[in-house]
LOLUMRO-563651 format. One record per atom (N, C-alpha, C): x, y, z. Coordinates in steps of 0.02 Angstrom, whole numbers, plus 50000, padded with zeros to 5 digits. Layout:
// LOLUMRO-563651
XYZ
...
//
This chain:
// LOLUMRO-563651
492794898951195
493274893351198
493844895451244
494094890951287
494614892751335
495264894451300
495684898051338
496334899951309
496754893751297
497264894651255
497684889051235
498024885851295
497934879251306
498254875951363
498994874651349
499394874651402
500104872951397
500224867151444
500444861551416
500554855651457
501144856851505
501074854351565
501604854951615
501964848251618
502574848151594
502964841951592
503434841451652
503304845351701
503744845451759
503794838651793
503254834651789
503254828051821
503764823351790
504004825151729
504484820651695
505154823951682
505244830251704
505874833751693
506424830351733
506984829251700
507544825651731
508034830551761
508244829051821
508724833351855
509364829351870
509934832251852
510584829251866
510964834051910
511094831951971
511444836452017
511044842552034
510364841952033
509934847552050
509834852551995
510134851451935
510074856251880
509604853551828
509144857651804
508664855451753
509024853851688
508864847951658
509184845751595
508944850151538
509414853451505
509264857751448
509584854851385
509464858151330
509754855751267
510514855751271
510814860951299
511544861251303
511814856151352
511444855051407
511674850251457
511564843051436
511144842151385
510984835251365
511594831651338
512024835251301
512634832151276
513084829951333
513144834351384
513544832451442
513244826551477
512584826451482
512234820851514
512374814351476
512394814951408
512534809051368
513224806151380
513694810251405
514364807951421
514394805151492
514044808451539
514054806351609
513684799851619
513114799151585
512674793351598
513024786651585
513384785651528
513704779151519
514204777451574
514574782551600
515044781251654
514684779051718
514154782651734
513754780751793
513474773751785
513204772251725
512914765651714
513444760251718
514044761651693
514574756651694
514784755051766
514864760351806
515044759151877
514494755451913
513874757151896
513304753851928
513284746451910
513394744951846
513354737951824
513924733851852
514524736751854
515094733051883
514964731351955
514704736151992
514574734952063
514014729852071
513514730252028
512944725552033
513154718452015
513574717851962
513794711151941
514234707951994
514634712052029
515094709352080
514744707752146
514134710152153
513764708852215
513454701952211
513764696952242
513524690052238
512874688952276
512694693852320
512084693052358
511464694152315
511564697352257
511014698552212
510994692952161
510444689252157
510394683552112
510324685952040
510464681251995
510394682851924
509684684951907
509194681651936
508504683351920
508334690351943
508564692152005
508414698752031
508764704151989
509384702651969
509734707451927
509364708551862
509144703051831
508794703551767
508134707151775
507764705451829
507114708651840
507214716151854
507724717851893
507844724851909
508004728951847
508484726451807
508674730251748
508104730651698
507764724951686
507214724951637
506634729051662
506494728551728
505934732451756
506054739851750
506674742051764
506834749151758
506744751551687
507004747451640
506934749351570
506204749651550
505814744551572
505104744451554
504734750351583
504904752251646
504574757951678
504704764351639
505334765051619
505514771051581
505154771151514
505124765351481
504774765051417
504034766551424
503734764151480
503024765651492
502934773151502
503394776051541
503344783351552
503424787151486
503894784851445
503984788051379
503354787251337
503044781251342
502424780251305
501874784951328
501814785951394
501304790551420
501454797651396
502104799451400
502304806151376
502144806951302
502284801851263
502144802251192
501394802851179
501004799251219
500274799651211
500024806651228
500274809451284
500074816151302
500304821251250
500894819951222
501134824551170
500694824151108
500464818151094
499994817351037
499354821251049
499094820751111
498484824551128
498614832051121
499214834151144
499384841251140
499414843451067
499714839351024
499754841150953
499064841650922
498614836950942
497924837350917
497594843850939
497724845751002
497444852051027
497724858050989
498384857750977
498694863150939
498394863750870
498274858050838
497974858150771
497264861050774
496904859450827
496224862250833
496254869850838
496744872350877
496794879550883
497014882850818
497444879550781
497634882350716
497024882650671
496634877150671
496024877050630
495524882350653
495484883350721
495034888350749
495224895350724
495884896750725
496114903350702
495954904350629
496084899350589
495934899950517
495184900950506
494774897750546
494054898550539
493834905650555
494144908550608
493994915550625
494184920150566
494794918950539
495024923050483
494564922350423
494334916250410
493884915150353
493224918950363
492974918850424
492334922350436
492414929850432
492994932450454
493124939650447
493154941550373
493494937250334
493514938450261
492814938150232
492404933550258
491724932850231
491304939050246
491414942150306
491034948250322
491194953650271
491834954650260
492024959850212
491774958150142
491814951750124
491584949650058
490834950750050
490454949050103
489724949950099
489554957350091
489924961550128
489774968650125
489924971350055
490464969050025
490634971349958
490124968749907
489884962549917
489374959949872
488734964049877
488564966049940
487974970249950
488044976849914
488644979949918
488754986249884
488684985349808
488954979849783
488914978549711
488184977949689
487784974449728
487074973749710
486714980349713
486884984449764
486564990949770
486724995349709
487374995649691
487564999749634
487234997449570
487194990849561
486874988349501
486144990449498
485814990249555
485104992249555
485034999649543
485465003649576
485415010949567
485515012849494
485975009649461
486125011449392
485575008949345
485335002849356
484874999649307
484154999449330
484035000049395
483374999049426
483094992149408
483554987449399
483364980549385
483354976749452
482764974049468
482664970849533
483124964749542
483364961949486
483794955949493
484454957749527
484674964049524
485294965949557
485234966249632
484594966249657
484504966549730
484614959749763
484604954349723
484684947749752
485364946949788
485944948949756
486574948549793
486574952849855
486234958649851
486204962949909
485824959649966
485254956749951
484844953450002
485224947550033
485544943449989
485924937650015
486494939850058
486844945150038
487424947450077
487204949950145
486634953650148
486394956250212
486214950550258
485904945250230
485714939550271
486334935850297
486844935050255
487444931350277
487844935350327
487804942150324
488184946150371
488014944450444
487364943750458
487164942150526
487444935450548
487434930650501
487694923950517
488454924250529
488824927850485
489554928150492
489754931650556
489394936950573
489554940550635
489444936050694
488884932250693
488744927550747
489284922250753
489524919750696
490054914750698
490694917550729
490884923550709
491494926550737
491414927750811
490824930150832
490724931450904
490764925050944
490474919650917
490494913250952
491214910450955
491584911250901
492264908550899
492734912350944
492604918850955
493054922950995
492754924751063
492304920651088
491964922251150
492454922451209
493024918851203
493514918751257
494034924351249
493974928451197
494474933651183
494154940551192
494324943751247
494004950151265
494154955551213
494774955551187
494954960651138
494554959951074
494454953851052
494074952750990
493334954351001
493084952951061
492384954651076
492284962151075
492764965951102
492714973251100
492724975751028
493154972750987
493184974750917
492524973150882
492214967550899
491564965850869
491034970950891
491074973050953
490584977950977
490644984550938
491244986350916
491324992150874
491134990650801
491244984350780
491134982650711
490384982150694
490004979450739
489304978150723
488924984550708
488984990050747
488634996250729
488854998850661
489484998350646
489715000650581
489404996650525
489354990050535
489044985850485
488304987650476
487974988850533
487264990650529
487184997350494
487645002050509
487615008650477
487725007950402
488205003650384
488335002950312
487754999650276
487444994750308
486854991450278
486294996550271
486215000950323
485705006050319
485835010850262
486475012650251
486655017050196
486475013750129
486615007350123
486435003950061
485685003950051
485315002650105
484585002450100
484305009350081
484615014650110
484395021450095
484485023050021
485055020949993
485185022149922
484675018549879
484525012349898
484035008449860
483345011749863
483165014049923
482505017249931
482475023649890
483015027549890
483035033849852
482945032349778
483245026849755
483175025249684
482465023349667
482135019949713
481445017749700
480975023749700
481055028249750
480555033449758
480725039949724
481355041649716
481535048349694
481945048649630
482145042949604
482485042949540
483235042149545
483555041749487
484265040149483
484695045749512
484535051849497
484965057349519
484995057749594
484415057049627
484395057449701
484775051549730
484695045649699
485035039649725
485795040349719
486015042949663
486745043849654
487005048949704
486625054149715
486825059149764
486865056149833
486385051749848
486385048449914
487005044049922
487195040749867
487795036449871
488405040649884
488455046649851
489045050749857
489085054049925
488515056149953
488525060050015
488345056050076
488235049550067
487995045550123
488525043450171
489155044950160
489695043050207
489905035850200
489745032650144
489905025450137
490645024150136
491035028650106
491765027450101
492075027550171
491865032550212
492155032850280
491965026750320
491345024650314
491115018750352
491505012450331
491595011650264
491945005650240
492675005750263
492985011750264
493675012150287
493725010050360
493235012150402
493235010250472
493135002650479
492674999950437
492544992650441
493174988750421
493484990950366
494094987450345
494634987950398
494704993750429
495204994550481
495094989850539
494454989250562
494304984850618
494434977550600
494204975650539
494304968550518
495044967150513
495434971750484
496164970750480
496474970050549
496234974150596
496494973650665
496324966950696
495704964650685
495514958150713
495914952450680
496024952950615
496434947850581
497144947850609
497424953850621
498094954150650
498114950950719
497584952150759
497554949050826
497544941450821
497154938850774
497134931650765
497814929050742
498154932850697
498824930750675
499314930550733
499284935650778
499724935550836
499574929750882
498934928250891
498744922450932
499014915950902
498944915550835
499174909450802
499934908650810
500304914150800
501034913850808
501224911750878
500884914650929
501044912850998
500884905651013
500314903350986
500134896350997
500644891650965
500854893350904
501354889150871
502014889250908
502204895050935
502834895550973
502804891251036
502224891651071
502144887551131
502154880151114
501824878451058
501804871351038
502504868951021
502904873250987
503584871250969
504014870251030
503954874751079
504334874051140
504134867751178
503484866551181
503244860451214
503494854151180
503484854251113
503724848551075
504464847451086
504854852951089
505574852351100
505724849251168
505354851551220
505464848551286
505284841151287
504734839551253
504534832551252
505044828251216
505314830751160
505824826951123
506444825851165
506654831051202
507244830351245
507134824851296
506544825051328
506414820151379
506334813151350
506034812751291
505964806151259
506644803351242
507084807651213
507764805251196
508134803151258
508114807351311
508454805651373
508184799251402
507524798651402
507224792551429
507414786451389
507444787151324
507644781451282
508374779451296
508804784551306
509504783051321
509554779151387
509184781551437
509194778051502
508914770951495
508354770551459
508054763851449
508524759351411
508864762151361
509344758151324
509904755651370
510144759951414
510674757951460
510444752251505
509834752751529
509584747351572
509484740951532
509234741751471
509174735751428
509854732751412
510354737051402
511024734751390
511284731051452
511124733851510
511324730551572
511014723651577
510364723351560
510034716751562
510344711951513
510514714551453
510814710151403
511494707751426
511894712251456
512554710251481
512494705051537
512004706051579
511904701251633
511734694351605
511254694451558
511054688051528
511644684851492
512014689051455
512574686451416
513114683351462
513284686851516
513804684351560
513594678051598
512954677851617
512724672151656
512594666051613
512404667251551
512194661551510
512714659351459
513244663251449
513714661851394
514044655051403
514244653451465
514594647051474
514144641151460
513514641651484
513054635951475
512824635451402
512804641251368
512514641151301
513044640751245
513684640351264
514204640451213
514124634751163
514054628751190
513984622951145
513344623451105
512784625451139
512154626051103
512184631551050
512534637051065
512584642451018
512984640450956
513534636750969
513924634350912
513514629850867
513124625450899
512704620950860
512164624850823
511874629850857
511344633750825
511624637650766
512214640650775
512514644350720
512674639750661
512914633850677
513074629050624
512444627150586
511904625750623
511274623950591
510994629850551
511074635950579
510814641850544
511194643050480
511864642350483
512254643250422
512064638150369
511964631950393
511774626750345
511094628150315
510624630450358
509954631950334
509974637650283
510354642950298
510404648550252
510734646450187
511244642150194
511584639850133
511114635850090
510754631250121
510314626850083
509734630750052
509424635050092
508814638450068
508964644150021
509554647350028
509684653249988
510054652049923
510394646449917
510784645149857
510314643449800
510414646949743
509994645849684
510354642349628
511014642449629
511404639349575
511524631949588
511384629649648
511494622649665
510854619549692
510724613349673
510184609549703
510464605949763
510254608049823
510504605149885
509914601649919
509964595149924
509414591149953
509694586450005
509274584350051
509454579450102
509064573050089
509414567450096
509114560850087
509144557050153
508644552850165
508694548350222
509144542450203
509294537850248
509754532450231
509524528150172
508884528150156
508634524250100
508614528150035
508804534550037
508804538549976
508164542349965
507734542850015
507104546650009
507264554050023
506974558449981
507094565649986
506724568450046
507094571950091
506784574750151
506854582450153
507254585450110
507294592750107
507424594850035
507234601250019
507234603449948
507324610949948
507844613449916
507964620649916
507744623849850
507794630549847
507554634049787
508004632549727
508644631049740
509074629149685
508854622649653
508634617849695
508384611549668
507744612649628
507314617149652
506704618649615
506864621749547
507364626249546
507544629549483
507864624749434
508294620349458
508664615949413
508234610049390
507874607049438
507524600849421
506784601849404
506504607749423
505824609249402
505274607149450
505434603549503
504924601249551
504874606149609
504254607449632
504154611049694
504244606149752
504374608949811
504524604649868
503944599949884
503334602449879
502754598149896
502664592549845
502944593349785
502884588149734
503404582649742
503954583949775
504524579349773
504694576449840
504544579849896
504714577249961
504384570449971
504764565549996
504514558750006
504654554249948
504904556949892
505064552849834
505794550449838
505934545149799
506624542649797
507024546749746
507654548049763
508054552449721
508214549349653
508084542949645
508244539649582
507814542049524
507274545749538
506834548049484
507174553249440
507754555849461
508104560749420
508564557349369
508654550749373
509134547349330
508794544849267
509164544849211
508874542149149
508764534649154
508344531849110
508164524649115
508774520049114
509274521749073
509854517249068
510224516849134
510294522449169
510624522349235
510214518549286
509544518949280
509124515149325
509204507649314
509264505749251
509354498649236
510024496049263
510524500349262
511184498349287
511234498749363
510714501349397
510734501949470
511194507349495
511294512449455
511764517749472
511574521549535
510944523549546
510784527349607
510974523749671
510774517349677
510934513749738
511674512549745
512014511449689
512734510349691
513094516649716
512854522449697
513164528649720
513084529549796
512504527649823
512414528049895
512894523449932
512974517449905
513434512649937
514144515349936
514354518049879
515034520749874
515124526849919
514604530849927
514644536649973
514744534350045
514404528950064
514494526250131
515194523550140
515454520050090
516114516950095
516674522150092
516594527250050
517134532050039
517024538750075
516434539750103
516264546050136
515914550950089
516114550950026
515784555149976
515934552349907
515534554349859
515634552249790
515444558049745
515814559049691
515674564249643
515594561049574
515084563449538
514944560449473
514674565849426
514804565049362
514504569249310
514124564749262
513534567049243
513134563149196
512474566549182
512074563249140
511424566049121
510924564849177
510494569749190
509934569149237
509304571649203
508734570049232
508084571449201
507704576549243
507444581849209
507014586749243
506294584449245
505884588349277
505174586749282
504844586349214
505034590949168
504724591049102
505014585849054
505464581649079
505744576349037
506384578349001
506584584749003
507194586848969
507804584549009
508364583948974
508974581749006
509424587749021
509834587049073
510354591949086
510974588249113
511554591049097
512184588049118
512334590449189
512394585749236
512434587449307
513104585349336
513364589649380
513924587849423
513634586549492
513704580449517
513354578249578
513874576149630
513774578549692
514184576449749
513704573749802
513814567449822
513414564349875
513874562949934
513674565449992
514074564750053
513674561050106
513984555950136
513654552350191
513684556450254
513124556750292
513064560750352
512964556150412
513374557250465
513354552950524
513224557350585
512934554250637
512864557750701
513484556750743
513464559250805
514064558750848
514244551650866
513784547050858
513924539950873
514094536050809
514234539750754
514414536750690
513864532450662
513254534250676
512684530950645
512484534850583
512354531450528
512154534650466
511474537850473
511454544550462
510824548150468
510524549950400
510924549250348
510664550850281
511234553150237
511044556950185
511524559350136
511374566650118
511904570350106
511844576950076
512014576450002
511574579049960
511674578449888
511664585449858
512214587249824
512284593849793
512354592749718
511924596049680
511924595349606
511994602249575
512414602549523
512504608749486
512374607349412
511984611849382
511834611149310
512444613549271
512774608749236
513364610249197
513244609849123
512604610349102
512434609549032
512784614748989
512764620949010
513084626248971
513834625248966
514144622949021
514864621749019
515024616048971
514614610748974
514744605148929
514664607348856
514124611348844
514034613748775
514624618148754
514864622348801
515444626548785
516064622348771
516154617048811
516724612648800
516674609148733
516064606748717
515964603648652
516104608548595
515874614748606
515994619848555
516734621348547
517084621548604
517814622748602
518164617048566
517954610848582
518254605148548
518144605548473
517524607348454
517364607848383
517784613348351
517834619248385
518224624748357
518964622948354
519204619348405
519904617348403
520044612648345
519564608048333
519644603448277
519654607348211
519194612348206
519194616348146
519834620348138
520084622848196
520704626748194
521304622448174
521304616248201
521844611748183
521814610148108
521194609048083
521124607648012
521364613647970
521174619747993
521384625747957
522144626447959
522444624848017
523174625248022
523504620247975
523204614247973
523474609147927
523434611647855
522854614647838
522774617247770
523284622847757
523394627147809
523864632547801
524574629847791
524734624647830
525394621647822
525474618647752
524944615147728
524964612247661
525024617647608
524654623147620
524684628747572
525394631747571
525674632647631
526344635447635
526844630947600
526774624447611
527224619747578
527144620147502
526504620447480
526374620847409
526674627147379
526584632747416
526864639047391
527624638747388
527904635847442
528634635747446
528954631247394
528624625547378
528924620647333
528624620847263
527944620347260
527624619547196
527654625947154
527614631847187
527644638047149
528364640147134
528814638747180
529504640847168
529814637047109
529644630647100
529954626647048
529824629646978
529184630946960
529094634046894
529394641046888
529404644746945
529704651446942
530454650846928
530764645946961
531484644946947
531594643146874
531144638946845
531194637246774
531124643246729
530614647346744
530514653346704
531114657946708
531364658746770
531934663246779
532554660546742
532664654046746
533254651146713
533214651446637
532644649446610
532574649546537
532584656646509
532274661346546
532294668246521
533004671046522
533394669046573
534094671246576
534494668146519
534374661546506
534734658246451
534554661446384
533904662946376
533674666046314
534014672846305
534064676646360
534364683346357
535114682946341
535444678046370
536164677546360
536344674346293
535984668846274
536184665046214
535914668146150
535364671546153
535054674146091
534994681846093
535404684846134
535374692046141
535504695646075
535994692946035
536154696445972
535634695345918
535184690345929
534664689045879
534014692745896
533994695945954
533374699545975
533464706945964
532914710045945
532934717345940
532834720246010
532824726746013
532764730146078
532104728546114
531574727946075
530914726446105
530924719446134
531224714546099
531254707746125
531654707446189
532234711146191
532634711146252
532244714446310
531844719446292
531434722746344
530914717946372
530614713846329
530124708946353
530444703946400
531044701546382
531384696646425
531544699846493
531774706046494
531934709346557
531304710246600
530754711646568
530124712446606
529894705746634
530014700246594
529844693546620
530254692146682
530894693446679
531324691946736
531164696346796
530974702646783
530764707046839
530124704446871
529644702046830
529024699246857
529154693046898
529634688746875
529814682846913
530104684846981
530534689846981
530824692147044
530284694847091
529824698647062
529274701347103
528854695747132
528724690647091
528334684947115
528694681247171
529344680647165
529734677547219
529684681547284
529694688147279
529634692247339
528944691347371
528424691047330
527754690147356
527684683447392
527984678147362
527964671647394
528324671847462
528904675047464
529264675647527
528854679447579
528524684847558
528114688747604
527534684747631
527194680847588
526634676747610
526864671347659
527444668347644
527714663147690
527894666247757
528184672247756
528354675647819
527714677147859
527194679547825
526574681147859
526264674947889
526264669347852
525984663047878
526394660547937
527064661047932
527484658647986
527394662748050
527324669248042
527234673548100
526574672148134
526054670448097
525394669448125
525374663348170
525804658348157
525774652248198
526404651048239
526884655748237
527504654948275
527354655648349
527694651648389
527614652048462
527944658248488
527594661848533
527854668148560
528224666748625
528784670148633
529184669748694
529214676648725
528854677548780
528824684048812
529464685548850
529744691348840
530364693348873
530394701048875
530874703648911
530994710848910
531434712648851
531174717048808
531524718648745
531654726148744
532274727948725
532454735048718
532364737048644
531824740648630
531704742748561
532244747448535
532554751348579
533074756048557
533674752248529
533874746848563
534434742848539
534294739848471
533684736948463
533504734048398
533504739448344
533224745248360
533184750748311
533874752948289
534344753448336
535024755548318
535354750448271
535244743848285
535534738748241
535254739348170
534584740148165
534264740648099
534484746948063
534544752448099
534764758748069
535474758148043
535904754648081
536594753648058
536624749647993
536184744247989
536164740247928
535934744347869
535424748447879
535164752547824
535694757547801
536034760647847
536554765547829
537124762247792
537314756147814
537864752747781
537684750447711
537044748547701
536834746147636
536744751847586
536654757947609
536574763747565
537004769447591
537654768847585
538094773947614
538034780747580
537754780847518
537694787147483
537154791647513
536694788747556
536144792747584
536344795747651
536054801547666
536164804847731
535494805347766
535394801047816
534754800847853
534914801747927
534564806447958
534654807848030
534174803448070
534444798848110
534044794548154
534034797548224
533434797848254
533354799948324
533084793948363
533504791048406
533324785048443
533464786148517
532974785148562
533094786048633
533614781148660
533864782548720
534364778248750
534094771148762
533484770748787
533184764148800
532434764648794
532134759348768
531404758748763
531204751548782
531184749948846
531034743048866
530284741348858
530144735448831
529454733048824
529444725648839
528844722848847
528754715648856
528494712748791
528834707548765
528594704448703
529104699448677
528954696948617
529394692148583
529924696048544
530554694848559
531084698848530
531124697948454
531064691848429
531124690648358
530554694048320
529944693348346
529374696348312
529414703948315
529614706748372
529664714048376
530214716748331
530734712748319
531244714948271
530944715348201
530494710548184
530164710848118
529754717248113
529414719148167
529014725248167
529454731348152
530014731948189
530444737748180
530774737748111
530974731848087
531274731548021
530804734047967
530184731747969
529694733947919
529554741347924
529454743847985
529284750847993
529874755447975
530474753547997
531054757747982
531254757347908
531184751447878
531334751047806
530824754947765
530194754947788
529684759047755
529874766447760
530064768647821
530264775647830
530874777247787
531364772647784
531964773647742
531774774247669
531314769847646
531114769847576
530754776147558
530274778447600
529854784147581
530194790847594
530794790847624
531174797047630
531734797347579
531734792747530
532284792447482
532334798647439
531784802347431
531794808247389
531934814647428
532074814047493
532214819847534
532974821047539
533184827247530
533884828847539
534094828247612
533644830547656
533784830047728
533254825547760
533364819247754
532874814447780
532984813547856
532434812547891
532474811347964
531974805947983
532204801548027
531784796148054
531844796248130
531274796548164
531284797048238
530904791148268
531194788248320
530864783048359
530764785948429
530144785348455
530004788348520
529424785048556
529234788048612
528694785348653
528334791248685
527684790448693
527274795448727
526744791748768
526434795248814
525944792148859
525264795548850
524754791548859
524064793948858
523714790748918
523724794348975
523464791349036
523944785949060
523684779849068
524104774149088
524374770449028
524244772748968
524434769148907
525084771848879
525544767148862
526184768948831
526134767848756
526274773148718
526204772848645
526904774048614
527124769248573
527754770048537
527614772548466
528094776048436
527964778648369
528614778748329
528534778548263
529084779448215
528854784748165
529224790348162
529014796148123
529554797748070
529314799448011
529784801447958
529524807647923
529944810747883
529744816747845
529724815247770
529504808947754
529504806747685
528894808647646
528704804147599
528164805747552
527484806047584
527374802447640
526724802447672
526194799247629
525564800147647
525014797447607
524374801147626
523854800247586
523204803347598
522824799247649
522594802547703
522264798947758
521604795747738
521314797847682
520684794647663
520794787447641
521414785547628
521564778547610
521894774747668
521874777547728
522204774347785
521894767647802
521264766547785
520934760247799
521234754447760
521574755847705
521874750547664
522604749147683
522854753047730
523564753047743
523834746247764
523464742547806
523714736347835
523424730147800
523114731047743
522854725347706
523404721947665
523324715347656
523814711547617
523794713847545
524384715047516
524474717247446
524184724147433
524014727947486
523754734747477
524334739647476
524334744147425
524854749147418
524544755947404
524844761147434
524584767947424
525014771947376
525554768947349
525984772347300
526114767647242
526264770547185
526394766447125
527064762947132
527114757147099
527734753147100
528324757147072
528184761247023
528724765146993
529004770447040
528584772547089
528814777547137
529214774247193
528894769447226
529214766047282
529074758547276
529554754447265
529444747247257
529234744047322
528894738247317
528684734547376
528154729447360
528004725047408
527524719547397
526844720847427
526784725547475
526144726747507
525984721747562
526504717947584
526394712947637
526704715147703
527184719647701
527554721547761
527114724247817
526674729047802
526254732047854
525734727047879
525494722547836
525034717247859
525394712847909
526024711247897
526424707247943
526504710948009
526654717448006
526724721448067
526084721248109
525524722348076
524884722348112
524754715548144
524904710148109
524794703448136
525214702448199
525834704648199
526264703848258
526014708148317
525824714348303
525564718748356
524934715648387
524494713048345
523874709948372
524044703848414
524544699948394
524734694148434
525004696248502
525254702248508
525484704848572
524914708148611
524304707748585
523734710748620
523684718248613
524004720948560
524004728248552
523654730448489
523804736448467
523494739248407
523994744048374
523894745448310
524334749848272
523914754248227
524134760548218
523784765148173
524294770248148
524074774248100
524534778948069
524184785648058
524604790948057
524374797648040
524874800547990
524614803747938
525064806347886
524714811747846
525104814847803
524854819547753
525314818947692
525024819347634
525414818547573
525964823847569
526574821447561
527154825847555
527424828447621
527094826747678
527314829347743
527534823847790
527634817847766
527864812447808
527304808447841
527494803347878
527004798947910
527264796947979
526784795448024
526944793048092
526544786648105
526894781348122
526564775048139
526594774148215
526004773348246
525954772448318
525764765148332
526044762348386
525824755648406
525854755048482
525394751048507
525334749648579
525374742148588
525784739948635
525844732848651
525434731448714
525054725948714
524634723948771
524174729748790
523724731448744
523254737148751
522784735848810
//
């Protein structure tokens, strides 16, 4: 087989200023080429003696010629790669046959040893097969390396060694047959087989190394050839692109004035076509002046259920329910669209399967440049879900209004109907206590006092419930509120009402927030009064108002060192009438924190608490979470 060919690409090598284009020079070439092309194009465009057609043919022809040359180069490169692959496969085949020679020889030795040891004729079969394959493998290697003088010389040395080794094997087998095991073993030991095998292995290893070096050289040459071809292909493509760009510029400059109006019209039609065909949420159809459907988009197919082949040529009135057809609504809408330019309507329409959907329809009259009616554009949107949502909202609003009315009636009933008997109980129990006090024993007076305390407690509960109801429906007025100012006012009131207590308040200079001032005052009053109440058993009570941040979130808190509570009951903290301490320890109605939570939620925020029994509590709240 001939030596590895190397393609000569000199016929396509590019020279700039007499210097061969290399990888390093290619970058510089990429900078020079656009400048040269620009100067060339400017000069060519300004040359009025060259017609538009000649300019276009010249630029396009140059680009086409370069592309053809690149195609030929690519084809030749493909052939070269095929050739390279053949040589790689050839090398691997030589290596495989060299391995086969060594493998056959080892198999022959194995068969010989088996026979010598056992004198079993079946062990001679591998030996016979190996000897037969050796001749074939040697012939294959010689044929594959016929063009390689070094490998042929190695084969000339290898073949006698192989023949000698085969003869040694045969001698051992013959000794075993004729003279017995001891003579055969002695023949194996003294026959020189080890030295012969070492020489054979050395030659085969040398031949394999030669093939490896050939393969490496071939791959290196192929890589270099490929690199040169890629450089020339890239350079050729750049030049071809420049010429194609020149042709495009020529065409653009010569045709832009004549095609401006046509281009605007084409773009307008293309935008309309893309709009009509691509929109899926709207049924966009075209009607002729009589209302016959002439176009149908995918949105119309999705909403109305008809495929274009099923509906084109039909009158658009088939989408209207029978009652509208009887009233002549379809034709009336076309007339109004002509008179007014467009008409918009909402109503029921019919799908292919007979189901109804609530549609928002816009019909626009379309005219040509001479104001002749060419047809109508009809856009339909399925508004069924919106209508259902609106109906649901109306229903929920009605329910909410009814609930509010019931709440108002309940509040009125609580305020008037419950207070009246409470006032009676309170008055009569007071009269009984005052007028018959000397006729009652201590237990009777205790009962009357408990009745009056229960009446007072009931009055507080009624007030709390009314406050909670009022806060839930009170209109909110958003404003900038300084929580520090409110806190100082509330702290001053608490201190004045209980001058015997010594409580240390920590209040920042300013804490501005957005919210309803009256409602936020209710929040601070409840939280600060709670802190005041639960620190009543502390000699050195402290109440702190502050703020902290968590990322972008601003968190306000009120902390005290009072009685605290067990966190396992924190889930009950903001429930109505829920209390975590006995009435005898700390009095209260259990409505204050529920009111606070309701106000915080109305501001779009949240509130939570952390505490430990005997170690105080901290209430955190976020406005507009």
